[in-house]
C-alpha angles and dihedrals in degrees: 000000000000116000125189112209112199108199109211105155099110122118095215095219093160090060092059093216128142092241130038110282094245087072095052114110131238111199092339100316127091122243089240094054092047090054094046093047092054089063093041089058096048112096094208096058113089103187142356134227120195115198115199140165116276093247091060099038098106093037091054093048091051092045093053093045091051100041110027122075110195142141088208119095111257114189127186119211135175115260128212136257091267135031091253090052090050091050091051091049088055092051092047090051092049091048092053090049091051121280116202129202089259100044113133125203124194111199113202136178110244088217093062096081099168103072114146136212090246093056092045093050093046090051093051092049093047094047090051092050103035104020092232137044140164127207110235145165124210116261112252096187127063110264120219124202118212125168095192102033092240109071134033115253097182145342109222117209107270091229089066098049128086138179111237120229132166153291098074107187134197151170092265097213093051092048091048091051092049092048092051091047095057123092111255094246092051094047091048090056094055122092104200148358095275089057088056092054092044096050088050090054094246123139124254117201121221120235118193114246132190132260090235094053087098130165115234105227111137133038091253089061091068095071092048090049091051090054092048091049092053095043101044112013122019099053097051 
């Protein structure tokens, strides 16, 4: 069973909009619906979980029912206060529904609306083989490390540095076990599933992403997203 978990619990404060940014529209369609529909179209994804903030739970259910046509089961659940809490809520929900040893979960930011079949399929294959993977693109700029924000501590070789995207994908049962095995204070400090694997000294495979698999964070990202939608997605 392959489950896509679309994480849509963010408040989007950096966007400065009246609604969370996952509900903002690009060329007439919301970021959230674009992300969901990518997994609806993919033949290797069996079902979809959408995790949202409590205040937008009913709105999200109604939006999906009205706008998404799919034979796949799409379930909306309430996320947590943090991304790690939301991830755990997804895993708890999957466990209650019946999580097998081979269950795969793809966790994806709702505000990355330009996910492709190729990335999804590569994530599924890598999660099945390695138990954990992260979508990435190589860094093209030099990355500086500074612990105090004032002086450079180190300059890692650019060939070893990558920009993380999503999906991040996992053997769901293994991720669930690792999450439950961590002390509360350690788990609370982690930001995603790959951090859980890494802190537990387990390997995370790298899947190549795409330059246009961008995360919509700031108002200036909207125009870029509109151009990407027209160039690569909406005119197909």
